[in-house]
N, C-alpha and C positions, 0 to 999 in steps of 0.2 A: 577577923583581922589577926587571929592568934598565929596563923601560918605565915604571915608577912615577915619578911625578912627585911633587914637594914643593911644597906651595902654603904661603906664610904669611899669615895674617890675624889681625890683632889680637893678634900674638904667639903664636898657637897654629900647630901644623903639622898637616897632615892628608894622608896619601897618596891620591892618585887615579890609577886606573889608565887614564883617559883624559880628556882635558881635554874639558868640554862646551862646546859652541859653541852657545850659544842664538841663534837667528835673528831669533824673534819670543817676546814674552810677553804673555799676556791675563789680566787679572784683574777679578773682579766680585764686589760685595758687595751683597747685599740685606736688607731687613727682612722677616722671615717673615711677618709679618702682611699683608703687601701680596700674596704669593704665594695665602696662604690663604683669602683673600677672592676672589681671582680665581679660585682653584681650583673654586669653588662652581658655576662655568659650564662645562657640557661643550665650549661652544664654545671656550673657552680650552685645555681639556686637550688637545683633539683638535686644536687648530690648533697647538700648540707641542710636544706631547710625542707619542713613537710608542707603538702598541700596547704594545711590551716595556717600556718607561717606566712606563706607567700601571699595569700589571701590577705592576710592582716596587713602586710607590707604594702599590697596594693590599695587597700582601705585606708590606709594613711598616706595615700598619694605617692606612694615609692619613695618616701624620704629614705634616703641613706642612714640616716640616724637611727631609726627604726630598724634596720636589717644589721646595722652594727652592734646595737644593743641586744639583739636576740643573739648573734653571734657570739658576743662577749659573754652573755648568760649560759649558751652551751659549753663553752669553755670553762668558765666558773665552775659548774656542775661537774664535768668531767674531772676537774681538779680537787673538789671535794669528795668526790668517790674515791679518790686515790690513784686512780690508774691513767688520767688523761684519756686519750683516745685509744688506747692499745688494747683494749678487751672489747669496744663497740665503735660505732660510726658516729658523727655528730646529728644525723637524722634520727638517732634512736633517742635523742633528748628534744622533746616540743615543748617550745616556749610559747604558752598561751597567757591569755589575760583575763581577768574575772570582770564583772559588771562596772567596777570602779578603775578598771584599767591596770589593776596591780598584776605582775607579772607572776605566773607558777610554771611548774614542769611538769609534764607527764614523761615517764621514762618507759623505754620499751627494750626487750631482748635483754642482753647481758646487763646494761645499765640498771634495767629494773630489778634485776637479781642482787646485783651489788647495793643496791639501795635499801633493800629488805622494808623492815618495818622502822625505820628513820624516818623523822620528819625533814622535809626540805624547805627551807625559807630562801627567797631568791629577791634580790633588788637590782635595779638596771637604772644607770644614770648616764646623761651625755651633755657634751657642749656641742659647739657648731661644730668643733674639730675632733672630739675624742669621745669615744664611748667607753662604759665600764661596768663591771657586774660584779657581784658577791653573792655566793652561795653557802650556805651554812647548815650544814647536816647536824641534827639533835636526836637524843634518845626519844 
């Protein structure tokens, strides 16, 4: 326990095993109805989402919240990388889910090069009308 650090915030104390050094943070939010309308076009789906993502969307009953969450996650990752989509396309960020349902991203092409050996943490959330995601890059 000697390497545990105590951090005080708002009068609360919490132990941290390691100090998280965030290099970049990206966040995005979108109205689900915008993605729901666009998802009716195959060109939109195939231009933005990988086959794995489209399959996941179908597994989830074509729930527009699922698609909007993945879209937000792609945007958040692009922002965290510091370039937006100026260096690569949305399809170069693939949003996947582990066995517990937690999202993670696989990056390809220039997006992968920009990531380097940094760690990428991702979280997605939504209500009935809004989806949001945050991506945090750390050493």
